[in-house]
C-alpha positions as CSV (number, residue, x, y, z in Angstrom):
1,X,13.4,-6.1,14.7
2,X,10.9,-7.8,16.1
3,X,8.3,-5.9,15.8
4,X,7.0,-2.3,15.0
5,X,8.1,-0.8,18.4
6,X,12.0,-1.2,17.1
7,X,10.9,1.8,14.7
8,X,11.3,5.8,15.1
9,X,9.9,7.6,12.3
10,X,9.3,12.1,12.1
11,X,6.3,13.7,12.6
12,X,4.7,16.2,10.0
13,X,6.8,18.6,12.3
14,X,10.2,17.2,12.2
15,X,10.4,15.5,15.5
16,X,11.4,12.0,16.0
17,X,8.6,9.7,17.4
18,X,9.7,6.3,18.2
19,X,6.4,4.1,17.4
20,X,7.6,2.7,21.7
21,X,5.3,5.4,22.3
22,X,2.6,4.0,20.2
23,X,2.9,0.3,22.6
24,X,-0.6,-1.7,24.0
25,X,-2.1,0.3,21.0
26,X,-3.9,-1.1,17.7
27,X,-2.4,0.9,14.8
28,X,-3.3,1.5,11.2
29,X,-0.5,2.4,9.3
30,X,-1.4,3.9,5.5
31,X,0.3,5.8,3.0
32,X,-1.8,8.8,1.5
33,X,-1.5,11.3,-0.6
34,X,-3.6,14.8,-1.0
35,X,-4.4,14.2,-5.2
36,X,-5.2,10.9,-5.4
37,X,-8.7,9.5,-6.3
38,X,-8.8,7.3,-3.2
39,X,-8.0,10.4,-1.0
40,X,-11.5,10.8,0.3
41,X,-10.2,7.7,2.5
42,X,-8.9,10.5,4.8
43,X,-12.6,10.8,5.9
44,X,-13.0,7.2,6.7
45,X,-10.0,6.9,8.2
46,X,-11.3,9.5,10.8
47,X,-14.3,8.2,11.4
48,X,-12.6,4.9,12.6
49,X,-10.3,7.0,14.7
50,X,-13.1,8.6,16.5
51,X,-14.8,4.8,16.5
52,X,-12.0,3.0,18.0
53,X,-9.4,5.4,19.7
54,X,-10.8,5.4,23.3
55,X,-10.1,1.8,22.8
56,X,-6.9,2.1,21.9
57,X,-6.9,2.6,17.7
58,X,-4.1,5.0,16.7
59,X,-4.1,5.9,12.5
60,X,-0.4,6.5,11.8
61,X,-0.7,8.4,8.1
62,X,2.2,8.6,5.7
63,X,2.1,10.5,2.8
64,X,4.0,10.0,-0.5
65,X,4.2,11.1,-3.6
66,X,5.1,7.6,-5.5
67,X,2.1,7.0,-7.1
68,X,1.1,9.5,-9.6
69,X,3.3,12.5,-8.2
70,X,0.5,12.9,-6.0
71,X,1.9,14.2,-2.8
72,X,3.6,17.4,-4.3
73,X,3.1,19.6,-0.9
74,X,5.7,19.7,1.5
75,X,4.7,19.3,5.8
76,X,2.9,22.5,6.1
77,X,0.9,22.0,2.8
78,X,0.0,18.5,3.5
79,X,-1.6,19.4,7.1
80,X,-3.0,22.3,6.1
81,X,-5.2,20.3,2.9
82,X,-5.7,17.4,5.6
83,X,-7.5,20.2,8.1
84,X,-9.6,22.0,5.5
85,X,-11.0,18.8,3.6
86,X,-10.9,16.4,6.4
87,X,-10.3,17.6,9.5
88,X,-8.3,14.7,10.8
89,X,-7.3,14.6,13.9
90,X,-4.9,11.3,14.1
91,X,-1.2,11.2,13.9
92,X,0.7,12.7,10.5
93,X,3.8,12.3,9.7
94,X,6.9,13.4,6.7
95,X,6.3,12.4,3.4
96,X,8.4,9.2,2.7
97,X,9.2,6.8,0.2
98,X,7.3,3.2,0.5
99,X,9.1,1.6,-2.5
100,X,12.6,1.2,-3.7
101,X,16.3,2.1,-2.4
102,X,14.6,5.3,-0.3
103,X,12.0,3.3,1.0
104,X,11.5,4.5,4.6
105,X,12.6,1.4,7.0
106,X,9.4,0.6,8.5
107,X,7.4,0.3,5.5
108,X,10.6,-2.5,4.4
109,X,9.7,-4.0,8.0
110,X,5.7,-3.6,6.6
111,X,5.5,-5.0,3.4
112,X,8.4,-8.0,4.4
113,X,5.9,-9.3,7.7
114,X,2.6,-8.9,5.3
115,X,3.0,-9.3,1.6
116,X,0.5,-8.3,-0.9
117,X,-1.3,-10.4,-3.9
118,X,1.1,-13.3,-4.6
119,X,3.9,-12.7,-2.3
120,X,4.9,-8.6,-3.9
121,X,6.3,-6.9,-1.1
122,X,5.6,-3.7,-3.3
123,X,3.1,-1.4,-2.6
124,X,0.9,-1.0,-5.5
125,X,-0.5,2.4,-5.0
126,X,-2.3,5.2,-2.3
127,X,-3.7,4.1,0.3
128,X,-2.8,0.5,1.2
129,X,-3.0,0.4,5.1
130,X,-1.6,-1.9,7.7
131,X,-2.8,-3.9,10.9
132,X,-0.9,-3.7,13.6
133,X,-1.8,-6.0,17.0
134,X,-0.9,-4.5,20.6
135,X,2.1,-6.7,20.9
136,X,3.2,-4.4,17.5
137,X,3.2,-7.5,14.9
138,X,1.6,-6.8,11.6
139,X,-1.8,-9.2,11.5
140,X,-3.1,-8.3,7.8
141,X,-2.0,-5.9,5.0
142,X,-5.4,-4.2,2.6
143,X,-5.5,-3.1,-0.6
144,X,-6.2,0.5,-1.8
145,X,-9.5,-0.4,-3.0
146,X,-10.4,-1.7,0.9
147,X,-12.1,1.0,2.0
148,X,-11.5,2.3,5.7
149,X,-15.2,1.1,7.0
150,X,-14.5,-2.4,5.5
151,X,-11.2,-3.1,8.1
152,X,-13.5,-2.1,11.8
153,X,-14.2,-6.1,11.9
154,X,-11.0,-6.7,12.1
155,X,-9.5,-3.6,14.6
156,X,-12.6,-4.9,17.3
157,X,-11.4,-8.2,17.2
158,X,-7.6,-6.7,18.3
159,X,-9.3,-4.0,20.2
């Protein structure tokens, strides 16, 4: 795989979505959860999306239940939660695994391209973020503790 555009993912209504659809956009890819202490980051992600979408930013949220079982709902429940609590308008995808033998191939690629602390590939928790440039290359990985608003300057550099 040469870049992010080589992957196809499934959105929250079960449709296959080639990431080629996002070509020439700056992407922020995030593993999310509805019952996590970091769940309020959905609001920050929506704010970033609203601020930069006209300039070419897309936010892609991938719910994951691998961390403390904090995303137990099905696709419809997750979407309902996001709409009710955060009114998100960015793209929401099917629940996936981000670590282990059942990890989604997209996350295998992301974690290989941008390793964490001490060179670790493993995602440590919900709301780990990956910033992708317009050419489909992974530019940076952000830890859970990095609030979305702290990523603005990096996004602006790529837009």
